[in-house]
C-alpha positions as CSV (number, residue, x, y, z in Angstrom):
1,X,0.1,-0.2,0.0
2,X,1.7,3.7,-0.8
3,X,1.0,6.3,0.9
4,X,-1.9,7.9,-1.7
5,X,-4.0,4.9,-0.2
6,X,-3.5,5.7,3.5
7,X,-5.8,7.6,5.5
8,X,-3.3,8.1,8.4
9,X,0.5,8.7,8.0
10,X,3.4,8.4,10.3
11,X,5.3,11.7,10.7
12,X,8.0,10.8,8.1
13,X,5.3,10.2,5.5
14,X,3.1,13.4,6.4
15,X,6.8,15.5,6.1
16,X,7.9,13.6,2.9
17,X,3.9,14.7,1.4
18,X,4.9,18.2,2.5
19,X,8.6,18.1,1.3
20,X,9.5,19.2,5.0
21,X,11.8,17.8,7.5
22,X,10.0,15.6,10.0
23,X,11.1,17.6,12.8
24,X,8.9,20.5,11.3
25,X,5.9,18.1,11.7
26,X,6.9,17.0,15.1
27,X,7.1,20.8,16.1
28,X,3.9,21.6,14.5
29,X,2.0,18.7,16.8
30,X,3.5,19.8,20.0
31,X,2.4,23.4,19.5
32,X,-0.8,22.1,18.6
33,X,-0.9,23.5,14.7
34,X,-1.3,20.1,13.7
35,X,-3.6,17.4,15.2
36,X,-2.3,13.6,15.7
37,X,-2.4,10.7,18.0
38,X,-0.4,8.8,20.0
39,X,0.0,4.6,19.3
40,X,1.4,4.3,22.7
41,X,3.3,5.6,25.4
42,X,7.2,5.7,26.0
43,X,10.2,5.3,23.8
44,X,9.5,4.3,20.3
45,X,5.9,5.7,20.4
46,X,4.9,6.8,16.8
47,X,2.2,9.4,16.2
48,X,-0.4,9.2,13.3
49,X,-1.8,12.2,11.5
50,X,-5.0,11.9,9.3
51,X,-4.2,12.7,5.4
52,X,-7.0,15.3,6.0
53,X,-5.2,17.2,8.0
54,X,-3.5,19.0,5.1
55,X,-6.5,20.4,4.1
56,X,-7.5,21.5,7.6
57,X,-4.1,23.1,8.2
58,X,-4.2,26.9,8.2
59,X,-2.8,29.0,5.2
60,X,-0.4,30.4,7.6
61,X,1.1,27.2,8.5
62,X,1.1,26.3,5.0
63,X,2.7,29.5,3.9
64,X,5.4,29.2,6.5
65,X,6.5,26.0,5.2
66,X,6.7,27.5,1.7
67,X,8.9,30.5,3.3
68,X,11.2,27.8,4.9
69,X,11.5,26.2,1.7
70,X,12.5,29.2,-0.4
71,X,14.9,30.5,2.2
72,X,16.6,27.0,2.4
73,X,16.9,27.0,-1.8
74,X,18.4,30.6,-1.5
75,X,20.9,30.0,1.3
76,X,21.9,26.6,-0.9
77,X,22.5,29.2,-3.8
78,X,24.5,31.6,-1.8
């Protein structure tokens, strides 16, 4: 099953979908800007994020992600 067929994604899959680092997604979850649920507690626990969260994310969050990607590209050119 590929990512297009999944209703829930882990942090890495969600980050890949948005072309951002997984820590960006983790920080968005911790700050409450992105909804996710934990599979279990303790070390090695994983989060799952509904694919529909992409549509629910605010434009501000998406613009922030885009701005960061543009800044990274500019820094890479210099």
